[in-house]
Each structure stands twice: as C-alpha cells, then as structure tokens.
N, C-alpha and C positions, 0 to 999 in steps of 0.2 A: 503589581506595583503601581501605585498612583502617585502623581505629583501635581502641583499647581504651577502654572506658568503664566506670564503676562506678556503681551506684545502690544506695541503702539499701533493704533489704527489710524490716528490723525494727530498731527502736531504742527503748530505754528507759533508765533511769538506770544499769543495770548491764551491758547488753549491746547491741552493735550488730552486725547481720549485713548484709553488703554483697555483692552479686553483681558479678563482673568478667565483662564480655562483650566479645567481638570483634564490631565493627560493620564490615561491608564493603559497599561499593557498587560496582556495575559497570555501565557503559554499553555497550549493544550496538545494532546497527542491522541492519535487514533490509528490503529492498524499500521504500525510502522511509519507513521508520518507525524511530523510536528508542525504545529501552527502557531504563529504569532498574531495575536488579535489586538488591535489598538483602537482606542476611542478617544475623541476629543470633545469635551462637553463645555459649553460656555457657562460661566457661573455669574459673572458680574461685569459691569463697566465702571472704570474709574475715570473721573474727570478732574483734571488739574488746571486750575485757573491761577492767575497771579496772587490772589489773596486767599484762596482756599482749595482744598482737595476733598472730594467726596466720592462715595461709591453708590451705585444703583444696581439692584438685582435685575433680572430679565423682565420683570413687570414694572420697571421704572420706580420701584420703591427704595428708599434709602436703606442701606445696610452698613454695619460696622466694618470699617476697613481692617481693623485688627483681627477680626474673625475669619478673614478670607484665606489665611495661610499663604500670604504672598512670598515669593522668593526673596532671599536676603538682598539681592542686587536691585530690587525694585526701588526707585527713587520717589518718595512721596513729597518732595519739596517742589 
C-alpha cells in the first residue's frame, strides 16, 4: 500500500516550504514470522509565497503540482 503525504518544513508570514513524500508499507512473512516494512521517499518540495505556489523535484526542476497526487487536505493557497 502506498500513499502520498505532505508536511510543512518551514513556515513564516511570507513563505511556506512543504515536503511531498511517498509512504509505502509492505507486509511479508517467512517461517512463521510476519514483517511490516515501511519506506518514506521524498518526491518534491512545494513552495508557497503570497503571490504564487510552485513545486520543485529533488533536482530543483519545476514539476506540475497536479501530478504529485497530493492529499485532499493540502492547502495550495
């Protein structure tokens, strides 16, 4: 099961920086034991300024915010 989440890294009156991360869980079993394996992978950074919002990938290249699969509660304003 994989999902995308965002969390605020920095926020003040002029600038908000949020990280977009892919959170994935996997269940495995071996010889009567079960394992829960989780991974958290950064995808992009979203920068919100008073007059604009934009997203950057991990190479600091612009990306489409709509294609990131952000959670419904993420505020782009």
